[in-house]
MDTraj code that builds the backbone (N, CA, C; nanometers):
import mdtraj as md
import numpy as np

residues = "UNK UNK UNK UNK UNK UNK UNK UNK UNK UNK UNK UNK UNK UNK UNK UNK UNK UNK UNK UNK UNK UNK UNK UNK UNK UNK UNK UNK UNK UNK UNK UNK UNK UNK UNK UNK UNK UNK UNK UNK UNK UNK UNK UNK UNK UNK UNK UNK UNK UNK UNK UNK UNK UNK UNK UNK UNK UNK UNK UNK UNK UNK UNK UNK UNK UNK UNK UNK UNK UNK UNK UNK UNK UNK UNK UNK UNK UNK UNK UNK UNK UNK UNK UNK UNK UNK UNK UNK UNK UNK UNK UNK UNK UNK UNK UNK UNK UNK UNK UNK UNK UNK UNK UNK UNK UNK".split()
xyz = np.array([
    [-1.2466, 4.5331, 1.1551],
    [-1.1375, 4.4781, 1.0790],
    [-1.1488, 4.3264, 1.0670],
    [-1.1868, 4.2618, 1.1777],
    [-1.1981, 4.1162, 1.1722],
    [-1.3067, 4.0746, 1.0743],
    [-1.4135, 4.1481, 1.0704],
    [-1.5239, 4.1159, 0.9802],
    [-1.4774, 4.1207, 0.8362],
    [-1.3953, 4.2191, 0.8031],
    [-1.3440, 4.2311, 0.6663],
    [-1.2552, 4.1112, 0.6338],
    [-1.1720, 4.0721, 0.7295],
    [-1.0843, 3.9571, 0.7078],
    [-1.1624, 3.8292, 0.6848],
    [-1.2673, 3.8064, 0.7635],
    [-1.3505, 3.6881, 0.7455],
    [-1.4234, 3.6912, 0.6125],
    [-1.4677, 3.8084, 0.5697],
    [-1.5349, 3.8209, 0.4405],
    [-1.4396, 3.7889, 0.3260],
    [-1.3178, 3.8387, 0.3343],
    [-1.2197, 3.8107, 0.2284],
    [-1.1874, 3.6612, 0.2256],
    [-1.1693, 3.6011, 0.3416],
    [-1.1430, 3.4576, 0.3489],
    [-1.2599, 3.3785, 0.2927],
    [-1.3817, 3.4182, 0.3272],
    [-1.5014, 3.3492, 0.2764],
    [-1.5124, 3.3577, 0.1259],
    [-1.4837, 3.4744, 0.0680],
    [-1.4905, 3.4916, -0.0771],
    [-1.3816, 3.4080, -0.1442],
    [-1.2606, 3.4065, -0.0864],
    [-1.1505, 3.3294, -0.1446],
    [-1.1829, 3.1810, -0.1455],
    [-1.2392, 3.1305, -0.0361],
    [-1.2753, 2.9884, -0.0300],
    [-1.3891, 2.9558, -0.1252],
    [-1.4833, 3.0469, -0.1383],
    [-1.5964, 3.0243, -0.2284],
    [-1.5511, 3.0222, -0.3742],
    [-1.4442, 3.0927, -0.4056],
    [-1.3938, 3.0987, -0.5432],
    [-1.3022, 2.9820, -0.5774],
    [-1.2811, 2.8933, -0.4858],
    [-1.1994, 2.7754, -0.5141],
    [-1.0532, 2.7934, -0.4789],
    [-1.0210, 2.8793, -0.3867],
    [-0.8828, 2.9014, -0.3485],
    [-0.8331, 2.7988, -0.2477],
    [-0.9170, 2.7049, -0.2102],
    [-0.8777, 2.6027, -0.1132],
    [-0.7783, 2.5074, -0.1783],
    [-0.6823, 2.4559, -0.1027],
    [-0.5857, 2.3620, -0.1594],
    [-0.6547, 2.2320, -0.2014],
    [-0.6043, 2.1733, -0.3083],
    [-0.6611, 2.0482, -0.3581],
    [-0.6248, 1.9347, -0.2625],
    [-0.7133, 1.8379, -0.2432],
    [-0.6810, 1.7244, -0.1565],
    [-0.5741, 1.6375, -0.2228],
    [-0.5013, 1.5594, -0.1393],
    [-0.3994, 1.4692, -0.1917],
    [-0.4635, 1.3615, -0.2774],
    [-0.3959, 1.3256, -0.3846],
    [-0.4396, 1.2109, -0.4622],
    [-0.3811, 1.0858, -0.3978],
    [-0.4273, 0.9705, -0.4386],
    [-0.3794, 0.8443, -0.3802],
    [-0.2289, 0.8273, -0.4025],
    [-0.1784, 0.8668, -0.5210],
    [-0.0362, 0.8525, -0.5496],
    [0.0473, 0.9425, -0.4595],
    [0.0000, 1.0652, -0.4352],
    [0.0739, 1.1563, -0.3484],
    [0.0765, 1.1040, -0.2051],
    [-0.0327, 1.0413, -0.1611],
    [-0.0359, 0.9861, -0.0266],
    [0.0609, 0.8698, -0.0138],
    [0.0750, 0.7872, -0.1186],
    [0.1676, 0.6748, -0.1146],
    [0.3115, 0.7235, -0.1057],
    [0.3431, 0.8347, -0.1745],
    [0.4783, 0.8877, -0.1719],
    [0.5154, 0.9384, -0.0334],
    [0.4180, 0.9900, 0.0398],
    [0.4462, 1.0451, 0.1718],
    [0.4269, 0.9419, 0.2824],
    [0.3898, 0.8201, 0.2454],
    [0.3673, 0.7164, 0.3464],
    [0.4994, 0.6769, 0.4120],
    [0.4897, 0.6346, 0.5355],
    [0.6086, 0.5925, 0.6112],
    [0.6627, 0.4619, 0.5534],
    [0.7919, 0.4368, 0.5710],
    [0.8484, 0.3101, 0.5254],
    [0.7794, 0.1927, 0.5939],
    [0.7771, 0.0798, 0.5259],
    [0.7106, -0.0385, 0.5806],
    [0.8103, -0.1233, 0.6586],
    [0.7656, -0.1719, 0.7729],
    [0.8471, -0.2591, 0.8566],
    [0.8169, -0.4037, 0.8235],
    [0.9139, -0.4909, 0.8457],
    [0.8912, -0.6326, 0.8214],
    [0.9890, -0.7185, 0.9001],
    [0.9635, -0.8489, 0.8981],
    [1.0503, -0.9484, 0.9621],
    [1.0854, -1.0524, 0.8569],
    [1.2059, -1.1065, 0.8668],
    [1.2481, -1.2123, 0.7762],
    [1.3416, -1.3043, 0.8537],
    [1.3207, -1.4333, 0.8406],
    [1.4034, -1.5335, 0.9094],
    [1.4637, -1.6269, 0.8065],
    [1.5834, -1.6715, 0.8356],
    [1.6465, -1.7662, 0.7452],
    [1.7918, -1.7879, 0.7811],
    [1.8673, -1.8322, 0.6800],
    [2.0087, -1.8642, 0.6960],
    [2.0912, -1.7660, 0.6147],
    [2.1961, -1.7125, 0.6761],
    [2.2829, -1.6177, 0.6069],
    [2.3525, -1.6901, 0.4922],
    [2.3394, -1.6354, 0.3719],
    [2.4044, -1.6971, 0.2562],
    [2.5224, -1.6143, 0.2057],
    [2.5269, -1.4841, 0.2412],
    [2.6399, -1.3997, 0.2007],
    [2.6483, -1.2793, 0.2933],
    [2.7715, -1.2360, 0.3176],
    [2.7957, -1.1187, 0.4012],
    [2.8987, -1.0317, 0.3309],
    [2.8693, -0.9017, 0.3276],
    [2.9690, -0.8062, 0.2804],
    [2.9742, -0.6935, 0.3823],
    [3.0590, -0.5961, 0.3597],
    [3.0758, -0.4891, 0.4567],
    [2.9464, -0.4108, 0.4787],
    [2.8662, -0.3920, 0.3749],
    [2.7459, -0.3104, 0.3884],
    [2.6151, -0.3838, 0.3687],
    [2.6206, -0.5176, 0.3564],
    [2.4952, -0.5898, 0.3347],
    [2.5019, -0.7316, 0.3893],
    [2.3831, -0.7885, 0.4029],
    [2.3661, -0.9242, 0.4543],
    [2.2584, -0.9900, 0.3695],
    [2.2890, -1.1048, 0.3108],
    [2.1910, -1.1773, 0.2297],
    [2.1459, -1.2997, 0.3070],
    [2.0132, -1.3162, 0.3154],
    [1.9539, -1.4254, 0.3928],
    [1.8607, -1.5037, 0.3021],
    [1.8720, -1.6362, 0.3084],
    [1.7828, -1.7251, 0.2341],
    [1.6798, -1.7796, 0.3313],
    [1.5525, -1.7656, 0.2957],
    [1.4438, -1.8104, 0.3820],
    [1.4350, -1.9608, 0.3895],
    [1.3489, -2.0076, 0.4795],
    [1.3285, -2.1512, 0.4983],
    [1.2875, -2.2151, 0.3666],
    [1.3451, -2.3273, 0.3353],
    [1.3134, -2.3978, 0.2116],
    [1.3951, -2.3476, 0.0936],
    [1.4696, -2.2396, 0.1115],
    [1.5555, -2.1885, 0.0058],
    [1.4827, -2.1243, -0.1104],
    [1.3544, -2.0949, -0.0947],
    [1.2773, -2.0397, -0.2065],
    [1.2921, -1.8886, -0.2204],
    [1.3137, -1.8208, -0.1091],
    [1.3205, -1.6750, -0.1131],
    [1.4509, -1.6278, -0.0515],
    [1.5120, -1.5298, -0.1163],
    [1.6356, -1.4723, -0.0669],
    [1.6219, -1.3208, -0.0668],
    [1.6703, -1.2568, 0.0409],
    [1.6641, -1.1115, 0.0511],
    [1.7995, -1.0580, 0.0925],
    [1.8325, -0.9398, 0.0399],
    [1.9556, -0.8718, 0.0783],
    [1.9175, -0.7467, 0.1557],
    [1.9815, -0.7280, 0.2697],
    [1.9525, -0.6161, 0.3587],
    [2.0754, -0.5282, 0.3717],
    [2.0545, -0.3977, 0.3659],
    [2.1637, -0.3035, 0.3892],
    [2.1936, -0.3001, 0.5382],
    [2.3212, -0.2979, 0.5717],
    [2.3659, -0.2872, 0.7108],
    [2.4228, -0.1465, 0.7280],
    [2.3730, -0.0739, 0.8273],
    [2.4192, 0.0625, 0.8541],
    [2.4760, 0.0697, 0.9960],
    [2.5375, 0.1803, 1.0308],
    [2.5853, 0.1948, 1.1696],
    [2.4713, 0.1880, 1.2723],
    [2.3480, 0.2141, 1.2290],
    [2.2331, 0.2073, 1.3194],
    [2.1800, 0.0657, 1.3376],
    [2.2254, -0.0292, 1.2569],
    [2.1783, -0.1675, 1.2688],
    [2.2286, -0.2262, 1.4001],
    [2.1346, -0.2849, 1.4769],
    [2.1710, -0.3461, 1.6062],
    [2.1796, -0.4976, 1.5894],
    [2.2802, -0.5549, 1.6522],
    [2.3005, -0.7000, 1.6481],
    [2.2796, -0.7562, 1.7872],
    [2.2087, -0.8696, 1.7947],
    [2.1914, -0.9424, 1.9203],
    [2.2580, -1.0772, 1.9037],
    [2.3486, -1.1093, 1.9948],
    [2.4249, -1.2324, 1.9843],
    [2.5534, -1.2064, 1.9099],
    [2.6223, -1.3135, 1.8729],
    [2.7500, -1.2964, 1.8021],
    [2.7263, -1.2409, 1.6612],
    [2.8293, -1.1856, 1.6034],
    [2.8180, -1.1380, 1.4662],
    [2.7833, -1.2568, 1.3764],
    [2.6906, -1.2383, 1.2840],
    [2.6523, -1.3512, 1.1986],
    [2.7636, -1.3904, 1.1027],
    [2.7659, -1.5177, 1.0719],
    [2.8577, -1.5742, 0.9735],
    [2.7728, -1.6427, 0.8679],
    [2.8347, -1.6790, 0.7571],
    [2.7635, -1.7558, 0.6552],
    [2.7128, -1.8843, 0.7195],
    [2.5908, -1.9192, 0.6958],
    [2.5173, -2.0342, 0.7482],
    [2.4623, -2.0138, 0.8896],
    [2.4760, -1.8929, 0.9462],
    [2.4123, -1.8629, 1.0756],
    [2.2623, -1.8483, 1.0536],
    [2.1850, -1.8920, 1.1531],
    [2.0407, -1.8715, 1.1487],
    [2.0098, -1.7365, 1.2117],
    [1.9308, -1.6529, 1.1421],
    [1.9032, -1.5177, 1.1897],
    [1.7563, -1.4804, 1.1716],
    [1.7130, -1.3871, 1.2542],
    [1.5847, -1.3180, 1.2373],
    [1.6206, -1.1720, 1.2143],
    [1.5605, -1.1106, 1.1140],
    [1.5928, -0.9721, 1.0814],
    [1.4667, -0.8885, 1.0812],
    [1.4704, -0.7805, 1.1583],
    [1.3643, -0.6793, 1.1492],
    [1.4194, -0.5736, 1.0550],
    [1.3385, -0.5381, 0.9528],
    [1.3882, -0.4467, 0.8512],
    [1.2836, -0.3414, 0.8150],
    [1.3309, -0.2390, 0.7452],
    [1.2460, -0.1324, 0.6943],
    [1.2632, -0.1302, 0.5432],
    [1.1511, -0.1333, 0.4689],
    [1.1562, -0.1245, 0.3237],
    [1.1405, 0.0208, 0.2817],
    [1.2336, 0.0683, 0.1999],
    [1.2280, 0.2039, 0.1463],
    [1.2484, 0.1959, -0.0040],
    [1.2458, 0.3101, -0.0696],
    [1.2706, 0.3130, -0.2130],
    [1.4111, 0.2645, -0.2468],
    [1.5049, 0.2830, -0.1533],
    [1.6432, 0.2422, -0.1752],
    [1.6644, 0.0926, -0.1511],
    [1.5664, 0.0237, -0.0956],
    [1.5786, -0.1196, -0.0671],
    [1.5464, -0.1496, 0.0782],
    [1.5778, -0.2721, 0.1199],
    [1.5512, -0.3142, 0.2568],
    [1.6724, -0.2837, 0.3438],
    [1.6482, -0.2204, 0.4592],
    [1.7551, -0.1858, 0.5534],
    [1.7318, -0.2610, 0.6830],
    [1.8313, -0.3355, 0.7282],
    [1.8212, -0.4111, 0.8535],
    [1.8243, -0.3144, 0.9711],
    [1.7259, -0.3278, 1.0601],
    [1.7201, -0.2471, 1.1815],
    [1.7783, -0.3271, 1.2974],
    [1.7423, -0.4558, 1.3051],
    [1.7909, -0.5448, 1.4108],
    [1.8168, -0.6826, 1.3509],
    [1.9310, -0.7392, 1.3872],
    [1.9671, -0.8739, 1.3431],
    [1.9844, -0.9572, 1.4696],
    [1.9044, -1.0629, 1.4815],
    [1.9127, -1.1523, 1.5964],
    [1.9694, -1.2846, 1.5478],
    [2.0857, -1.3203, 1.6001],
    [2.1501, -1.4466, 1.5607],
    [2.0914, -1.5563, 1.6475],
    [2.0264, -1.6551, 1.5837],
    [1.9569, -1.7628, 1.6560],
    [2.0417, -1.8877, 1.6735],
    [2.1382, -1.9042, 1.5905],
    [2.2207, -2.0244, 1.6022],
    [2.3529, -2.0030, 1.5330],
    [2.4548, -2.0795, 1.5737],
    [2.5867, -2.0634, 1.5138],
    [2.5888, -2.1176, 1.3713],
    [2.6926, -2.0794, 1.2998],
    [2.7093, -2.1291, 1.1646],
    [2.7330, -2.2804, 1.1698],
    [2.6727, -2.3521, 1.0752],
    [2.6926, -2.4968, 1.0689],
    [2.8288, -2.5223, 1.0080],
    [2.9046, -2.6085, 1.0707],
    [3.0420, -2.6365, 1.0226],
    [3.0428, -2.7517, 0.9282],
])
top = md.Topology()
chain = top.add_chain()
for i, resn in enumerate(residues, 1):
    res = top.add_residue(resn, chain, resSeq=i)
    for name in ("N", "CA", "C"):
        top.add_atom(name, md.element.get_by_symbol(name[0]), res)
traj = md.Trajectory(xyz[None], top)
């Protein structure tokens, strides 16, 4: 019986019944989200997001804040200096950890 099963499997594979390999686009779709770091000054805060302007004011990013987002130090305020570890997904950047480095400038 086993011999018959191996013969059938061998014939099926020889006839091209093997699954097609992933294309580059399919592999990109299944790739894990990308992690990143961003440092700067908080320029806006809302209930579900935090906008940070990088050093020199040239780049600004908005991060989604979720119940899973961890904060180190006091809650950030506008003009607080922060470091943010984030995950980039199709839905945007999500803050994983927010580290407050300095108080808001008065």
